[in-house]
C-alpha positions as CSV (number, residue, x, y, z in Angstrom):
1,M,62.3,16.0,68.1
2,T,60.9,12.3,67.5
3,L,58.4,13.5,69.8
4,A,57.0,16.0,67.2
5,I,57.6,13.5,64.3
6,I,55.1,11.4,66.0
7,V,52.3,14.4,67.1
8,F,53.1,14.6,63.6
9,V,52.1,11.4,62.4
10,I,49.5,11.5,64.4
11,A,47.8,14.4,63.6
12,V,48.0,13.1,59.9
13,I,46.4,10.0,59.9
14,F,43.8,11.9,62.5
15,I,43.1,14.3,59.2
16,S,43.6,11.5,56.5
17,R,40.4,9.6,58.9
18,S,38.3,12.8,60.0
19,I,37.6,14.7,56.1
20,K,36.7,13.0,53.5
21,V,36.0,14.5,50.2
22,V,33.3,12.2,47.7
23,P,33.6,12.6,44.2
24,Q,30.3,13.8,42.3
25,Q,27.9,11.2,41.7
26,H,29.2,8.7,44.2
27,A,27.7,8.2,47.9
28,W,29.5,6.6,50.7
29,V,28.0,5.0,53.4
30,V,29.3,5.7,57.3
31,E,28.7,3.0,59.7
32,R,29.7,5.1,63.7
33,L,30.6,2.0,65.8
34,G,29.0,-0.8,63.2
35,K,26.2,0.7,62.8
36,Y,24.7,2.7,60.5
37,H,25.0,6.5,60.4
38,G,24.4,8.1,57.5
39,T,25.6,9.0,53.9
40,L,28.5,11.4,52.9
41,T,27.2,13.2,49.7
42,P,29.5,14.6,46.8
43,G,31.8,17.7,48.5
44,L,33.5,17.8,52.2
45,N,32.8,15.6,54.5
46,I,33.8,15.0,58.7
47,L,34.6,12.2,60.5
48,V,34.7,11.4,64.0
49,P,38.1,9.7,63.5
50,F,38.1,6.1,65.0
51,I,34.7,6.0,65.1
52,D,33.1,6.5,61.9
53,R,34.5,4.8,59.3
54,V,33.2,4.9,55.2
55,A,31.8,1.0,55.2
56,Y,30.3,0.9,51.5
57,K,31.3,3.0,48.5
58,H,28.1,3.1,45.8
59,V,28.8,4.7,42.1
60,L,25.4,6.8,41.4
61,K,25.7,6.3,37.8
62,E,23.9,4.3,35.4
63,I,25.4,1.3,34.7
64,P,25.3,-1.4,32.2
65,L,25.8,-5.2,33.6
66,D,26.1,-8.5,30.6
67,I,23.6,-11.0,31.4
68,P,25.2,-14.1,30.6
69,S,24.0,-16.7,28.0
70,Q,21.6,-19.0,28.8
71,V,19.0,-21.0,27.2
72,C,15.4,-21.0,26.9
73,I,12.1,-23.0,26.2
74,T,9.7,-21.6,24.1
75,R,6.0,-22.3,24.8
76,D,6.1,-25.1,21.6
77,N,9.0,-26.6,23.0
78,T,12.3,-24.6,20.9
79,Q,15.1,-24.0,22.8
80,L,16.8,-20.6,22.3
81,Q,20.0,-19.7,22.9
82,V,19.6,-15.6,24.6
83,D,21.8,-13.2,25.8
84,G,21.0,-9.7,27.0
85,I,22.5,-6.5,28.9
86,L,20.7,-4.8,32.0
87,Y,21.0,-0.9,32.9
88,F,20.2,0.0,36.0
89,Q,21.3,3.1,38.9
90,V,21.6,3.0,42.1
91,T,19.1,5.0,43.8
92,D,19.9,4.4,47.7
93,A,22.8,3.8,49.0
94,M,21.8,2.6,52.4
95,R,19.4,-0.3,50.6
96,A,22.1,-1.2,48.0
97,S,24.6,-2.1,50.8
98,Y,22.4,-3.6,54.0
99,G,19.2,-4.7,51.4
100,S,21.7,-7.7,49.8
101,S,25.1,-9.2,50.2
102,N,25.4,-8.6,45.9
103,Y,22.9,-6.4,44.6
104,I,24.7,-6.8,41.0
105,M,24.6,-11.1,41.3
106,A,21.1,-10.8,42.3
107,I,19.9,-8.3,39.6
108,S,22.2,-10.5,37.2
109,Q,20.0,-14.2,38.9
110,L,17.3,-12.5,38.5
111,A,17.5,-10.9,35.0
112,Q,17.9,-14.4,33.6
113,T,15.1,-16.0,36.0
114,S,12.5,-13.2,35.0
115,L,14.2,-13.8,31.4
116,R,12.9,-18.3,31.0
117,S,9.8,-17.2,32.6
118,V,9.0,-14.8,29.9
119,I,9.8,-16.4,27.0
120,G,8.7,-19.9,28.1
121,K,5.0,-18.0,27.8
122,L,6.0,-17.0,23.9
123,E,6.3,-19.6,20.6
124,L,9.0,-19.5,18.9
125,D,7.4,-16.8,15.9
126,K,6.8,-14.5,18.8
127,T,10.0,-14.2,20.4
128,F,12.2,-12.7,17.4
129,E,8.7,-10.5,16.8
130,E,8.0,-8.9,20.3
131,R,11.5,-8.5,21.5
132,A,10.1,-5.2,22.5
133,I,7.6,-6.5,24.9
134,I,10.3,-9.4,26.6
135,N,12.0,-6.3,27.2
136,S,9.4,-4.7,28.6
137,Q,8.3,-7.1,30.6
138,V,11.8,-8.5,32.0
139,V,12.3,-4.9,33.2
140,A,9.2,-5.0,35.4
141,A,9.9,-8.1,37.2
142,I,13.7,-7.5,37.9
143,D,12.3,-3.9,39.1
144,E,9.9,-4.8,41.9
145,A,12.1,-6.7,43.8
146,A,15.1,-4.3,43.0
147,L,13.5,-2.1,45.1
148,N,14.1,-3.7,48.3
149,W,18.0,-3.5,47.4
150,G,17.7,0.4,45.9
151,V,18.4,-0.2,42.5
152,K,16.1,1.3,39.6
153,V,16.7,-1.0,36.4
154,L,16.0,1.5,33.5
155,R,16.0,-1.2,30.3
156,Y,17.0,-4.3,29.1
157,E,18.1,-5.5,25.7
158,I,18.0,-8.4,23.9
159,K,21.5,-8.6,22.2
160,D,21.3,-12.3,20.6
161,L,18.1,-15.0,20.3
162,T,20.3,-17.8,18.8
163,P,17.6,-20.7,17.6
164,P,19.0,-24.7,17.5
165,K,20.7,-24.7,13.6
166,E,18.1,-27.7,12.7
167,I,15.5,-24.5,13.6
168,L,17.7,-22.3,11.6
169,H,17.3,-24.1,8.3
170,A,13.9,-24.5,8.6
171,M,13.1,-21.1,9.0
172,Q,14.9,-20.4,6.4
173,S,13.5,-22.9,4.3
174,Q,10.0,-21.7,5.5
175,I,11.8,-17.9,4.8
176,T,12.0,-19.4,1.1
177,A,9.0,-21.1,0.3
178,E,7.2,-17.8,1.3
179,R,9.2,-15.6,-0.5
180,E,9.1,-18.3,-4.1
181,K,4.8,-17.8,-3.2
182,R,4.7,-14.7,-2.8
183,A,6.2,-14.5,-6.4
184,L,4.1,-16.5,-7.9
185,I,1.5,-15.1,-6.5
186,A,2.5,-12.0,-8.1
187,A,3.5,-13.1,-11.4
188,S,-0.1,-15.1,-11.6
189,E,-2.0,-11.4,-10.3
190,G,0.0,-9.4,-13.4
191,R,-1.6,-12.1,-15.7
192,R,-4.5,-12.0,-14.7
193,Q,-4.7,-8.1,-14.8
194,E,-3.0,-8.2,-18.8
195,Q,-5.7,-10.5,-19.2
196,I,-8.4,-8.1,-18.0
197,N,-6.8,-5.2,-19.4
198,I,-6.9,-7.0,-22.9
199,A,-10.4,-8.8,-22.4
200,T,-11.7,-4.9,-21.5
201,G,-9.6,-2.5,-24.6
202,E,-10.6,-5.4,-26.7
203,R,-14.4,-4.9,-25.4
204,E,-13.9,-1.1,-25.7
205,A,-12.7,-1.4,-28.9
206,F,-15.8,-3.6,-30.2
207,I,-18.1,-1.3,-28.2
208,A,-16.7,1.8,-30.7
209,R,-16.6,0.2,-33.7
210,S,-19.9,-1.1,-33.4
211,E,-21.0,2.2,-31.9
212,G,-19.3,3.7,-35.5
213,E,-20.6,1.4,-37.3
214,K,-24.8,2.2,-36.0
215,Q,-23.6,5.9,-36.3
216,A,-22.9,5.1,-39.8
217,V,-25.7,3.0,-40.5
218,I,-27.7,5.7,-39.3
219,N,-26.6,8.1,-40.8
220,K,-27.1,6.4,-44.2
221,A,-30.4,5.8,-43.5
222,Q,-31.0,9.4,-42.8
223,G,-29.5,10.4,-46.0
224,D,-30.9,8.3,-48.0
225,A,-34.5,9.1,-46.4
226,Q,-33.5,13.1,-46.8
227,S,-32.3,12.2,-50.7
228,I,-35.8,10.0,-51.3
229,L,-37.9,13.0,-49.4
230,A,-36.1,15.4,-51.9
231,V,-36.4,13.7,-54.6
232,A,-39.8,12.6,-53.9
233,E,-40.5,16.4,-53.3
234,A,-39.0,17.3,-56.3
235,T,-40.7,15.2,-58.8
236,A,-44.1,16.2,-57.3
237,Q,-43.5,20.0,-57.9
238,A,-42.8,18.6,-60.8
239,I,-45.6,16.7,-61.4
240,E,-47.3,19.7,-59.6
241,R,-45.8,22.7,-62.4
242,I,-46.9,20.0,-65.3
243,A,-50.3,19.8,-64.0
244,A,-51.2,23.6,-63.7
245,A,-49.2,24.1,-66.9
246,I,-51.8,21.4,-69.1
247,R,-54.4,23.9,-67.5
248,Q,-53.0,26.9,-69.3
249,P,-54.3,27.4,-73.5
250,G,-52.5,25.6,-75.7
251,G,-51.2,23.1,-72.8
252,E,-52.7,19.6,-74.5
253,Q,-51.0,21.2,-77.8
254,A,-48.0,20.8,-76.5
255,V,-48.3,17.6,-73.9
256,Q,-49.0,15.8,-77.4
257,L,-45.9,17.7,-79.1
258,K,-43.3,16.6,-76.0
259,V,-44.9,12.7,-76.5
260,A,-44.5,12.5,-79.8
261,E,-40.7,13.9,-79.7
262,K,-40.1,11.4,-76.5
263,A,-41.5,8.2,-79.2
264,I,-39.4,9.8,-81.9
265,E,-36.5,9.9,-79.8
266,A,-37.1,6.4,-78.2
267,Y,-37.4,5.3,-82.0
268,S,-34.4,6.8,-83.4
269,R,-32.6,5.7,-79.7
270,V,-33.7,1.9,-80.2
271,A,-32.7,1.8,-84.2
272,T,-29.2,3.5,-83.0
273,E,-28.3,0.8,-80.2
274,A,-30.1,-2.2,-81.3
275,K,-28.3,-5.3,-82.0
276,T,-31.1,-7.3,-84.2
277,T,-33.7,-6.0,-86.7
278,L,-35.8,-3.0,-85.5
279,I,-39.5,-4.1,-86.7
280,V,-41.0,-0.3,-87.1
281,P,-44.9,0.4,-87.1
282,S,-46.4,-0.3,-91.0
283,H,-47.7,3.2,-90.8
284,M,-47.3,6.0,-88.6
285,G,-51.8,5.9,-87.7
286,E,-49.8,4.0,-85.0
287,V,-47.7,6.6,-83.5
288,A,-50.8,8.9,-83.6
289,T,-52.6,6.0,-82.2
290,L,-50.1,6.0,-79.2
291,I,-49.8,9.9,-78.9
292,G,-54.2,9.5,-78.5
293,S,-53.5,7.0,-75.5
294,A,-51.4,9.4,-73.2
295,M,-53.8,12.2,-74.2
296,Q,-56.2,10.1,-72.9
297,M,-54.6,9.8,-70.2
298,V,-53.3,13.0,-69.6
299,Q,-57.3,13.9,-69.9
300,A,-58.5,12.0,-67.3
301,T,-55.5,13.4,-64.7
302,K,-57.3,16.9,-65.4
303,T,-60.4,15.3,-64.7
304,A,-59.3,14.2,-61.8
């Protein structure tokens, strides 16, 4: 009975040391008599008991690594407190086992030194503006060295950039001054545009008024000219008709009668409207003389 128990225990130990089940996304490194023999893949694996042993176990998933905060000095001699996080993945279990005694510490230290080197090439303002460039340069520097460790660096992200309090206060003052400057510029531009708009409106209004006045003067002049032309044409037609009527038989007698009527009418109007004493001719022969003078003028016009 005791022998059976011993055999059973030996069998259990033998099976436990010979059969290995590797989880998904894991890789186990096997050594045979102290020398690298192979890498176990996920699933059921069989080893030689007491000869083969699992020396290292690696996780092949993406691993986040918190990089400790450190002080970096920029190109313009400003201190920055910087911390970040690094994402990496084991791609070669054998290299990760034998390439470095502690690849996680090696990656962390290399990330810190690379970050100090990259930030040392930039001025303070650029460090806040070019985080993406800093991250990519740190990843490139670490990834080149990490190839010998069987590790692939995926990305690096800066979590925080903290300058000294004095620098923060100066930056805040600068931002405040810049915003006030922009506000003053915007206000002045607004006033300038307002003045321009007002001047433009006044100029356009003045031009419109002057154009209206000009057109009104032109229209009035054209109206006056047409009126004068119409009066002249009517007068000419009247004169032509009078001249034609004078040439007709009995025209001269009609003219004498008309002149006499006008003379008598004028004397009557003066006698009615004048406020002073009216002096009339001593005899009506002078009226006949006046009519005779008018007829001489008519005769001269007819002869011409």
